[in-house]
C-alpha positions as a Markdown table, in Angstrom:
| # | Residue | x | y | z |
|---|---|---|---|---|
| 1 | Met | 119.1 | 113.2 | 184.2 |
| 2 | Lys | 118.9 | 111.8 | 187.8 |
| 3 | Thr | 117.0 | 108.4 | 187.8 |
| 4 | Pro | 115.0 | 107.0 | 190.8 |
| 5 | Phe | 116.0 | 103.5 | 189.6 |
| 6 | Gly | 119.6 | 103.3 | 191.1 |
| 7 | Pro | 121.7 | 100.2 | 191.9 |
| 8 | Pro | 120.6 | 97.9 | 194.7 |
| 9 | Ile | 123.8 | 98.7 | 196.7 |
| 10 | Asp | 125.8 | 101.9 | 197.2 |
| 11 | Leu | 128.2 | 102.4 | 194.2 |
| 12 | Ser | 128.9 | 106.1 | 194.8 |
| 13 | Gly | 132.5 | 105.4 | 195.7 |
| 14 | Leu | 133.3 | 104.2 | 192.2 |
| 15 | Ser | 135.2 | 106.6 | 190.0 |
| 16 | Gly | 132.7 | 106.4 | 187.1 |
| 17 | Phe | 129.6 | 106.8 | 189.3 |
| 18 | Ala | 128.9 | 110.5 | 188.4 |
| 19 | Leu | 129.9 | 112.8 | 185.6 |
| 20 | Thr | 132.1 | 115.5 | 187.2 |
| 21 | Asp | 133.2 | 118.9 | 185.7 |
| 22 | Ala | 136.8 | 119.4 | 186.4 |
| 23 | Arg | 136.3 | 123.2 | 186.0 |
| 24 | Pro | 135.6 | 125.1 | 189.2 |
| 25 | Arg | 132.2 | 126.8 | 189.1 |
| 26 | Arg | 132.5 | 130.5 | 188.0 |
| 27 | Ser | 129.4 | 132.5 | 187.7 |
| 28 | Val | 128.9 | 136.0 | 186.2 |
| 29 | Phe | 126.0 | 138.4 | 186.3 |
| 30 | Ile | 124.2 | 139.7 | 183.2 |
| 31 | Gly | 121.7 | 142.6 | 183.5 |
| 32 | Arg | 120.1 | 145.4 | 181.5 |
| 33 | Val | 118.1 | 148.6 | 181.9 |
| 34 | Ser | 116.4 | 150.1 | 178.9 |
| 35 | Thr | 117.1 | 153.7 | 179.5 |
| 36 | Lys | 118.9 | 155.9 | 182.0 |
| 37 | Asp | 116.1 | 158.6 | 181.9 |
| 38 | Gln | 112.9 | 156.6 | 182.4 |
| 39 | Gln | 114.4 | 154.0 | 184.6 |
| 40 | Asn | 116.9 | 154.3 | 187.5 |
| 41 | Pro | 119.9 | 152.0 | 186.8 |
| 42 | Ala | 121.3 | 152.8 | 190.3 |
| 43 | Ser | 118.4 | 150.9 | 191.9 |
| 44 | Ser | 117.4 | 148.5 | 189.1 |
| 45 | Ile | 120.8 | 146.9 | 188.5 |
| 46 | Pro | 121.5 | 146.1 | 192.2 |
| 47 | Arg | 118.0 | 144.7 | 192.5 |
| 48 | Gln | 118.6 | 142.4 | 189.5 |
| 49 | Val | 121.9 | 141.3 | 191.1 |
| 50 | Val | 120.1 | 140.3 | 194.3 |
| 51 | Leu | 117.5 | 138.3 | 192.5 |
| 52 | Ala | 120.1 | 136.6 | 190.2 |
| 53 | Ser | 122.3 | 135.8 | 193.2 |
| 54 | Glu | 119.6 | 133.5 | 194.6 |
| 55 | Arg | 120.8 | 131.0 | 192.1 |
| 56 | Leu | 124.4 | 131.0 | 193.3 |
| 57 | Glu | 125.8 | 128.1 | 195.2 |
| 58 | Pro | 126.3 | 128.6 | 199.0 |
| 59 | Asp | 129.3 | 130.8 | 199.7 |
| 60 | Glu | 129.7 | 131.5 | 195.9 |
| 61 | Glu | 130.1 | 135.1 | 194.6 |
| 62 | Phe | 130.0 | 136.5 | 191.1 |
| 63 | Val | 133.4 | 136.7 | 189.5 |
| 64 | Ala | 132.3 | 139.5 | 187.1 |
| 65 | Tyr | 129.3 | 141.8 | 186.4 |
| 66 | Phe | 128.1 | 142.6 | 182.9 |
| 67 | Trp | 125.3 | 145.0 | 182.3 |
| 68 | Asp | 124.0 | 147.5 | 179.8 |
| 69 | Val | 121.9 | 150.6 | 179.8 |
| 70 | Glu | 120.5 | 149.9 | 176.4 |
| 71 | Ser | 117.4 | 148.8 | 174.5 |
| 72 | Gly | 116.9 | 145.0 | 174.7 |
| 73 | Met | 115.8 | 145.2 | 171.0 |
| 74 | Leu | 119.4 | 145.7 | 169.9 |
| 75 | Pro | 121.7 | 142.8 | 168.9 |
| 76 | Pro | 124.7 | 142.2 | 171.1 |
| 77 | Glu | 127.2 | 143.9 | 168.8 |
| 78 | Leu | 125.2 | 147.2 | 169.1 |
| 79 | Arg | 124.8 | 147.0 | 172.8 |
| 80 | Gly | 126.9 | 148.8 | 175.4 |
| 81 | Gln | 128.3 | 151.4 | 173.0 |
| 82 | Gly | 127.9 | 154.3 | 175.4 |
| 83 | Pro | 131.1 | 155.8 | 176.7 |
| 84 | Gln | 132.4 | 154.7 | 180.1 |
| 85 | Glu | 132.0 | 158.2 | 181.4 |
| 86 | Met | 128.2 | 157.8 | 180.9 |
| 87 | Tyr | 128.2 | 154.7 | 183.1 |
| 88 | Asp | 130.4 | 156.3 | 185.7 |
| 89 | Lys | 127.9 | 159.2 | 186.1 |
| 90 | Leu | 125.0 | 156.8 | 186.7 |
| 91 | Gly | 126.2 | 156.1 | 190.3 |
| 92 | Val | 125.4 | 152.4 | 190.1 |
| 93 | Pro | 127.0 | 150.7 | 193.0 |
| 94 | Thr | 127.4 | 147.4 | 191.1 |
| 95 | Pro | 130.8 | 147.2 | 189.3 |
| 96 | Arg | 130.7 | 146.9 | 185.5 |
| 97 | Asp | 133.1 | 144.7 | 183.6 |
| 98 | Gly | 131.4 | 145.3 | 180.3 |
| 99 | Gly | 128.1 | 144.7 | 178.4 |
| 100 | Leu | 126.5 | 141.7 | 176.7 |
| 101 | Gln | 129.0 | 141.6 | 173.8 |
| 102 | Asp | 131.9 | 141.9 | 176.2 |
| 103 | Leu | 130.5 | 138.8 | 178.1 |
| 104 | Val | 130.3 | 136.8 | 174.9 |
| 105 | Asp | 133.8 | 137.8 | 173.9 |
| 106 | Arg | 135.4 | 137.1 | 177.2 |
| 107 | Val | 133.6 | 134.0 | 178.4 |
| 108 | Glu | 136.6 | 131.7 | 177.7 |
| 109 | Gln | 139.1 | 134.2 | 179.1 |
| 110 | Leu | 137.3 | 134.3 | 182.4 |
| 111 | Ala | 136.6 | 130.5 | 182.4 |
| 112 | Val | 132.9 | 131.2 | 183.0 |
| 113 | Thr | 130.7 | 128.2 | 183.7 |
| 114 | His | 127.4 | 129.9 | 184.5 |
| 115 | Val | 125.7 | 133.2 | 183.4 |
| 116 | Leu | 122.9 | 134.3 | 185.8 |
| 117 | Ala | 120.2 | 136.9 | 185.1 |
| 118 | Glu | 117.0 | 137.9 | 186.7 |
| 119 | Arg | 115.0 | 136.8 | 183.7 |
| 120 | Ser | 115.4 | 136.3 | 180.0 |
| 121 | Asp | 114.4 | 139.7 | 178.8 |
| 122 | Arg | 117.4 | 141.2 | 180.7 |
| 123 | Leu | 119.5 | 139.4 | 178.2 |
| 124 | Ala | 117.4 | 140.6 | 175.2 |
| 125 | Arg | 113.8 | 141.3 | 174.4 |
| 126 | Ala | 114.2 | 139.8 | 170.9 |
| 127 | Met | 113.8 | 136.0 | 171.3 |
| 128 | Leu | 116.2 | 135.3 | 168.4 |
| 129 | Thr | 118.9 | 137.3 | 170.1 |
| 130 | Ser | 118.5 | 135.6 | 173.5 |
| 131 | Leu | 118.4 | 132.1 | 171.8 |
| 132 | Thr | 121.5 | 133.0 | 169.8 |
| 133 | Val | 123.5 | 134.1 | 172.8 |
| 134 | Glu | 122.4 | 131.1 | 174.8 |
| 135 | His | 123.5 | 128.8 | 172.0 |
| 136 | Glu | 126.8 | 130.5 | 171.6 |
| 137 | Leu | 127.5 | 130.3 | 175.3 |
| 138 | Ser | 126.5 | 126.7 | 175.4 |
| 139 | Gln | 129.2 | 125.9 | 172.8 |
| 140 | His | 131.7 | 127.0 | 175.5 |
| 141 | Gly | 130.0 | 124.8 | 178.1 |
| 142 | Val | 128.3 | 127.7 | 179.8 |
| 143 | Glu | 124.9 | 127.4 | 181.3 |
| 144 | Val | 122.5 | 130.3 | 181.3 |
| 145 | Val | 120.3 | 130.5 | 184.4 |
| 146 | Tyr | 117.3 | 132.8 | 184.9 |
| 147 | Ala | 116.3 | 133.4 | 188.5 |
| 148 | Asn | 112.5 | 133.4 | 187.7 |
| 149 | Glu | 112.6 | 129.9 | 186.4 |
| 150 | Pro | 111.5 | 126.9 | 188.6 |
| 151 | Val | 114.0 | 124.8 | 190.4 |
| 152 | Gly | 113.7 | 121.0 | 190.0 |
| 153 | Gly | 111.1 | 119.2 | 187.9 |
| 154 | Thr | 111.6 | 118.0 | 184.4 |
| 155 | Glu | 113.8 | 119.6 | 181.8 |
| 156 | Ser | 110.9 | 120.0 | 179.4 |
| 157 | Gly | 108.9 | 121.9 | 182.1 |
| 158 | Arg | 111.8 | 124.2 | 182.7 |
| 159 | Leu | 112.3 | 124.8 | 179.0 |
| 160 | Arg | 108.6 | 125.5 | 178.5 |
| 161 | Val | 108.7 | 128.2 | 181.2 |
| 162 | Arg | 111.8 | 129.7 | 179.5 |
| 163 | Arg | 110.4 | 129.7 | 176.0 |
| 164 | Phe | 107.1 | 131.2 | 177.2 |
| 165 | Gly | 109.0 | 133.9 | 178.9 |
| 166 | Gln | 111.0 | 134.7 | 175.8 |
| 167 | Val | 107.8 | 134.7 | 173.6 |
| 168 | Glu | 106.2 | 137.1 | 176.1 |
| 169 | Ala | 109.2 | 139.4 | 175.9 |
| 170 | Glu | 109.1 | 139.4 | 172.1 |
| 171 | Leu | 105.4 | 140.2 | 172.1 |
| 172 | Tyr | 105.9 | 143.0 | 174.6 |
| 173 | Lys | 108.7 | 144.4 | 172.4 |
| 174 | Lys | 106.4 | 144.4 | 169.3 |
| 175 | Ser | 103.6 | 146.0 | 171.2 |
| 176 | Leu | 105.9 | 148.6 | 172.7 |
| 177 | Met | 107.3 | 149.5 | 169.3 |
| 178 | Glu | 103.9 | 149.8 | 167.7 |
| 179 | Met | 102.7 | 152.2 | 170.4 |
| 180 | Ser | 106.0 | 154.2 | 170.4 |
| 181 | Thr | 106.1 | 154.5 | 166.7 |
| 182 | Gly | 102.5 | 155.6 | 166.6 |
| 183 | Gly | 103.3 | 158.3 | 169.1 |
| 184 | Gln | 106.4 | 159.5 | 167.2 |
| 185 | Phe | 104.3 | 159.7 | 164.0 |
| 186 | Gln | 101.7 | 161.8 | 165.7 |
| 187 | His | 104.4 | 164.0 | 167.2 |
| 188 | Ala | 105.6 | 164.9 | 163.7 |
| 189 | Ile | 102.1 | 165.2 | 162.2 |
| 190 | Ser | 101.4 | 167.8 | 164.9 |
| 191 | Gly | 104.4 | 169.8 | 163.7 |
| 192 | Trp | 106.8 | 169.2 | 166.6 |
| 193 | Asn | 110.5 | 168.6 | 165.9 |
| 194 | His | 112.5 | 165.5 | 166.4 |
| 195 | Gly | 116.3 | 165.6 | 166.8 |
| 196 | Phe | 118.8 | 168.4 | 166.2 |
| 197 | Pro | 117.3 | 171.4 | 164.3 |
| 198 | Pro | 118.5 | 172.0 | 160.7 |
| 199 | Tyr | 121.1 | 174.8 | 160.2 |
| 200 | Pro | 118.6 | 177.6 | 159.4 |
| 201 | Tyr | 116.5 | 177.0 | 162.5 |
| 202 | Ile | 116.6 | 176.7 | 166.3 |
| 203 | Ala | 114.1 | 174.6 | 168.4 |
| 204 | Val | 112.0 | 176.4 | 171.0 |
| 205 | Val | 109.4 | 175.1 | 173.4 |
| 206 | Asp | 105.9 | 175.3 | 172.0 |
| 207 | Glu | 104.0 | 177.1 | 174.7 |
| 208 | Asn | 100.7 | 176.1 | 173.1 |
| 209 | Ala | 101.4 | 172.4 | 173.2 |
| 210 | Pro | 99.5 | 170.3 | 175.7 |
| 211 | Val | 101.5 | 169.2 | 178.8 |
| 212 | Arg | 100.7 | 165.9 | 180.5 |
| 213 | Ala | 100.7 | 166.0 | 184.2 |
| 214 | Gly | 103.5 | 164.3 | 186.0 |
| 215 | Gly | 103.2 | 160.5 | 185.8 |
| 216 | Arg | 105.4 | 157.5 | 186.6 |
| 217 | Phe | 108.5 | 159.1 | 185.1 |
| 218 | Gly | 107.7 | 162.7 | 186.0 |
| 219 | Thr | 106.8 | 165.6 | 183.7 |
| 220 | Glu | 107.4 | 164.7 | 180.0 |
| 221 | Arg | 109.8 | 166.6 | 177.9 |
| 222 | Pro | 108.3 | 169.7 | 176.3 |
| 223 | Lys | 107.2 | 169.8 | 172.7 |
| 224 | Arg | 109.5 | 171.9 | 170.5 |
| 225 | Lys | 108.9 | 173.6 | 167.2 |
| 226 | Leu | 111.3 | 175.1 | 164.7 |
| 227 | Val | 111.8 | 178.9 | 164.3 |
| 228 | Pro | 114.3 | 180.8 | 162.2 |
| 229 | His | 117.8 | 181.1 | 163.6 |
| 230 | Pro | 118.5 | 184.6 | 165.0 |
| 231 | Asp | 121.1 | 185.1 | 162.3 |
| 232 | Ser | 119.0 | 185.6 | 159.2 |
| 233 | Arg | 122.0 | 184.9 | 157.0 |
| 234 | Arg | 121.6 | 181.2 | 157.7 |
| 235 | Phe | 118.2 | 181.3 | 156.0 |
| 236 | Asp | 119.8 | 183.3 | 153.1 |
| 237 | Met | 122.6 | 180.8 | 152.7 |
| 238 | Ala | 120.2 | 177.8 | 152.7 |
| 239 | Arg | 117.9 | 179.5 | 150.2 |
| 240 | Glu | 120.8 | 180.4 | 147.9 |
| 241 | Ala | 122.3 | 176.9 | 148.0 |
| 242 | His | 119.0 | 175.5 | 146.9 |
| 243 | Arg | 118.7 | 178.0 | 144.1 |
| 244 | Leu | 122.2 | 177.1 | 142.8 |
| 245 | Arg | 121.3 | 173.4 | 142.8 |
| 246 | Arg | 117.8 | 173.9 | 141.4 |
| 247 | Glu | 118.4 | 176.6 | 138.8 |
| 248 | Glu | 122.1 | 176.5 | 137.9 |
| 249 | Arg | 122.5 | 172.8 | 138.4 |
| 250 | Leu | 125.7 | 173.2 | 140.4 |
| 251 | Arg | 127.3 | 170.3 | 142.1 |
| 252 | Thr | 128.0 | 170.4 | 145.8 |
| 253 | Gly | 131.7 | 171.4 | 145.4 |
| 254 | Ala | 130.8 | 174.3 | 143.1 |
| 255 | Ile | 128.0 | 175.5 | 145.5 |
| 256 | Leu | 130.5 | 175.5 | 148.4 |
| 257 | Ala | 133.0 | 177.5 | 146.3 |
| 258 | Arg | 130.3 | 180.0 | 145.3 |
| 259 | Leu | 129.1 | 180.6 | 148.9 |
| 260 | Ser | 132.6 | 180.8 | 150.3 |
| 261 | Ala | 133.4 | 183.6 | 147.8 |
| 262 | Glu | 131.0 | 185.9 | 149.8 |
| 263 | Pro | 132.1 | 185.4 | 153.5 |
| 264 | Asp | 130.3 | 188.5 | 154.7 |
| 265 | Arg | 127.0 | 187.4 | 153.2 |
| 266 | Tyr | 127.4 | 183.7 | 154.0 |
| 267 | Pro | 129.7 | 183.4 | 157.0 |
| 268 | Gly | 131.0 | 180.1 | 158.1 |
| 269 | Ser | 133.0 | 177.1 | 156.8 |
| 270 | Phe | 130.8 | 174.3 | 155.4 |
| 271 | Ser | 131.8 | 170.8 | 154.6 |
| 272 | Tyr | 130.8 | 168.7 | 151.7 |
| 273 | Asn | 128.7 | 166.3 | 153.8 |
| 274 | Phe | 127.0 | 169.2 | 155.6 |
| 275 | Met | 125.9 | 170.8 | 152.3 |
| 276 | Glu | 124.7 | 167.5 | 150.9 |
| 277 | Gly | 122.6 | 167.0 | 154.0 |
| 278 | Leu | 121.2 | 170.6 | 153.9 |
| 279 | Leu | 120.2 | 170.3 | 150.3 |
| 280 | Ala | 118.4 | 167.0 | 151.0 |
| 281 | Asn | 116.6 | 168.1 | 154.2 |
| 282 | Pro | 112.9 | 168.2 | 153.6 |
| 283 | Lys | 112.2 | 170.2 | 156.8 |
| 284 | Leu | 113.4 | 173.3 | 154.8 |
| 285 | Ser | 110.1 | 173.1 | 153.0 |
| 286 | Gly | 108.2 | 174.1 | 156.2 |
| 287 | His | 106.9 | 170.6 | 156.9 |
| 288 | Gln | 107.9 | 168.4 | 159.8 |
| 289 | Val | 109.3 | 165.1 | 158.6 |
| 290 | Tyr | 110.0 | 162.0 | 160.6 |
| 291 | Asn | 111.4 | 158.5 | 160.0 |
| 292 | Arg | 114.0 | 159.6 | 157.5 |
| 293 | Lys | 116.8 | 157.7 | 159.3 |
| 294 | Ala | 116.9 | 154.0 | 159.6 |
| 295 | Pro | 117.1 | 152.5 | 163.1 |
| 296 | Arg | 120.2 | 150.9 | 164.5 |
| 297 | Thr | 118.4 | 147.6 | 164.3 |
| 298 | Arg | 118.3 | 147.7 | 160.5 |
| 299 | Arg | 119.6 | 144.7 | 158.5 |
| 300 | Lys | 123.2 | 144.7 | 157.5 |
| 301 | Gly | 123.8 | 146.3 | 154.1 |
| 302 | Gln | 120.8 | 148.5 | 154.3 |
| 303 | Pro | 121.3 | 152.2 | 153.6 |
| 304 | Leu | 121.5 | 154.7 | 156.5 |
| 305 | Trp | 118.3 | 156.4 | 155.3 |
| 306 | Asn | 114.8 | 155.1 | 154.8 |
| 307 | Pro | 113.2 | 155.5 | 151.4 |
| 308 | Ile | 111.0 | 158.6 | 151.0 |
| 309 | Ser | 107.9 | 156.4 | 150.8 |
| 310 | Glu | 108.4 | 155.7 | 154.5 |
| 311 | Trp | 108.8 | 159.3 | 155.7 |
| 312 | Val | 106.1 | 160.8 | 157.9 |
| 313 | Trp | 105.1 | 164.3 | 156.9 |
| 314 | Ser | 103.0 | 166.9 | 158.7 |
| 315 | Pro | 100.0 | 167.7 | 156.5 |
| 316 | Glu | 100.3 | 171.4 | 157.1 |
| 317 | Ile | 103.2 | 173.9 | 157.2 |
| 318 | Ala | 104.7 | 173.6 | 160.7 |
| 319 | His | 107.3 | 176.4 | 160.6 |
| 320 | Glu | 108.7 | 179.1 | 158.3 |
| 321 | Arg | 110.0 | 177.6 | 155.1 |
| 322 | Val | 113.3 | 178.2 | 153.3 |
| 323 | Val | 111.9 | 176.9 | 150.0 |
| 324 | Ser | 108.5 | 175.6 | 148.9 |
| 325 | Leu | 107.9 | 171.9 | 148.8 |
| 326 | Glu | 107.9 | 172.1 | 145.0 |
| 327 | Glu | 111.3 | 173.8 | 144.9 |
| 328 | Trp | 112.7 | 171.2 | 147.3 |
| 329 | Lys | 111.4 | 168.5 | 145.0 |
| 330 | Gln | 113.0 | 170.1 | 142.0 |
| 331 | Ala | 116.4 | 170.3 | 143.9 |
| 332 | Gln | 116.2 | 166.6 | 144.6 |
| 333 | Glu | 115.4 | 165.8 | 141.0 |
| 334 | Val | 118.5 | 167.8 | 139.9 |
| 335 | Thr | 120.6 | 166.0 | 142.5 |
| 336 | Asp | 119.5 | 162.6 | 141.1 |
| 337 | Glu | 120.3 | 163.7 | 137.6 |
| 338 | Leu | 123.8 | 164.9 | 138.6 |
| 339 | Arg | 124.5 | 161.6 | 140.4 |
| 340 | Glu | 123.4 | 159.6 | 137.4 |
| 341 | Glu | 125.8 | 161.6 | 135.2 |
| 342 | Ala | 128.6 | 161.0 | 137.7 |
| 343 | Glu | 127.9 | 157.3 | 138.0 |
| 344 | Gly | 127.8 | 157.0 | 134.2 |
| 345 | Ser | 131.4 | 158.2 | 133.7 |
| 346 | Trp | 132.5 | 156.1 | 136.7 |
| 347 | Thr | 130.8 | 153.0 | 135.3 |
| 348 | Arg | 132.7 | 153.3 | 132.0 |
| 349 | Val | 136.1 | 153.6 | 133.7 |
| 350 | Arg | 135.3 | 150.8 | 136.1 |
| 351 | Arg | 134.2 | 148.4 | 133.4 |
| 352 | Ala | 137.3 | 149.1 | 131.3 |
| 353 | Ala | 139.6 | 148.4 | 134.4 |
| 354 | Ser | 137.8 | 145.2 | 135.1 |
| 355 | Ala | 138.2 | 144.0 | 131.5 |
| 356 | Leu | 142.0 | 144.6 | 131.9 |
| 357 | Gly | 142.0 | 142.6 | 135.1 |
| 358 | Leu | 142.6 | 145.7 | 137.2 |
| 359 | Ser | 140.7 | 146.8 | 140.4 |
| 360 | Leu | 139.6 | 150.4 | 140.6 |
| 361 | Thr | 139.0 | 151.6 | 144.1 |
| 362 | Ala | 138.0 | 155.0 | 145.5 |
| 363 | Val | 140.3 | 155.6 | 148.5 |
| 364 | Asp | 139.6 | 159.2 | 149.4 |
| 365 | Ser | 137.3 | 162.1 | 148.3 |
| 366 | Ser | 137.0 | 165.8 | 148.9 |
| 367 | Gly | 133.6 | 166.2 | 147.2 |
| 368 | Thr | 135.2 | 167.9 | 144.1 |
| 369 | His | 138.0 | 165.3 | 143.5 |
| 370 | Thr | 138.4 | 161.6 | 144.3 |
| 371 | Val | 141.6 | 159.6 | 144.7 |
| 372 | Tyr | 141.5 | 156.2 | 143.0 |
| 373 | Glu | 143.8 | 153.3 | 143.3 |
| 374 | Val | 144.3 | 151.3 | 140.1 |
| 375 | Gly | 147.0 | 148.8 | 139.1 |
| 376 | Gly | 149.2 | 149.7 | 142.1 |
| 377 | Arg | 149.2 | 153.4 | 141.6 |
| 378 | Arg | 147.0 | 156.3 | 142.6 |
| 379 | Ile | 145.3 | 158.9 | 140.5 |
| 380 | Thr | 143.3 | 162.0 | 141.4 |
| 381 | Leu | 140.3 | 162.8 | 139.2 |
| 382 | Pro | 137.5 | 165.4 | 139.3 |
| 383 | Thr | 134.1 | 164.3 | 140.7 |
| 384 | Pro | 132.3 | 163.5 | 138.4 |
| 385 | Ile | 134.8 | 162.4 | 135.8 |
| 386 | Pro | 134.3 | 164.7 | 132.7 |
| 387 | Asp | 133.3 | 162.7 | 129.6 |
| 388 | Glu | 136.4 | 164.1 | 127.7 |
| 389 | Leu | 138.7 | 162.5 | 130.3 |
| 390 | Val | 137.0 | 159.1 | 130.4 |
| 391 | Gln | 138.6 | 157.8 | 127.1 |
| 392 | Leu | 142.0 | 159.3 | 128.0 |
| 393 | Ile | 141.9 | 157.4 | 131.4 |
| 394 | Ile | 140.9 | 154.1 | 129.6 |
| 395 | Asp | 143.7 | 154.5 | 127.1 |
| 396 | Asp | 146.2 | 155.2 | 129.9 |
| 397 | Met | 145.1 | 152.0 | 131.7 |
| 398 | Glu | 145.5 | 150.0 | 128.5 |
| 399 | Arg | 149.0 | 151.2 | 128.0 |
| 400 | Gly | 149.9 | 150.5 | 131.6 |
| 401 | Ala | 148.4 | 147.1 | 131.5 |
């Protein structure tokens, strides 16, 4: 801190008069635009550069430019994952050396001393994220500077402005998410489709849906509803797959084998994961369903899918159904029972391996068979492991141990 109570005579010529940084000043730009559709990165990013450059020293230029077209609600490791081709097509005149995570990773390599941005929410809307990035950069001796902050005055005053701005960005984020989520819920409740249509359907524009007049971002995207695919065999295949699971209690591999045996009736080649997803898709019941998939901002370790209790259902049938809701429910109950049976056999084998000091790891799976690695060797077993094989496997591991 500069003090007004200096020495009575000029001591500035002494070597220890001022703390000097031996590193040359090297500043980089950091910016962000939320979306490429509702904002124009080609104009927003250069504007941010102009504002941030006001905090450069005379005759100084940015040594690198880091910017994302990404939600500010995402943590750094999930930012900037769009392909370079997408950024090239945006026509932004500002060069791009990477995104926020690239800046954090390369700050030492580039010998960065200052990171300049228009304001704090260009770094991140989530206050914890911006604070974390600021802290990590400070550990490398890098100062983060926001152009909308005051110059001069006390450090506490500058910090107060920064923290107020970060709190404001956090509140804006929460408010925006609440309004957006409410709109998406209403979209599903009204029977309109989100995302890619399930296999038996195609999505078509609902001509009866209200269309809002052009606003700030132009005419909104049309509402779409599901209708049966022109190839009626898709409906037949999905209905038969559900019947085989529900009534014959077949596992996914067996269902695939049964359907592939009749290529004229059920054309196409279907993967194990595709069939699992089709059997679990509630939209086949005729209802629109939203919020099945967890957002990218979910906590680490959380499953990819939200629990059923958090799904949003249209109260009425929104499109032609493949199965009734009761039939869909029965199929899910059979799926749960089959998984419990498979996990029961697996648990017995895993516990026996653990008791022998061996690690049992699944390294590959085809849906019908799984390759396990145990005791330095690999074995291929049916999925699930039949009860009559469980004891034989355990005996074999005991002999090998």
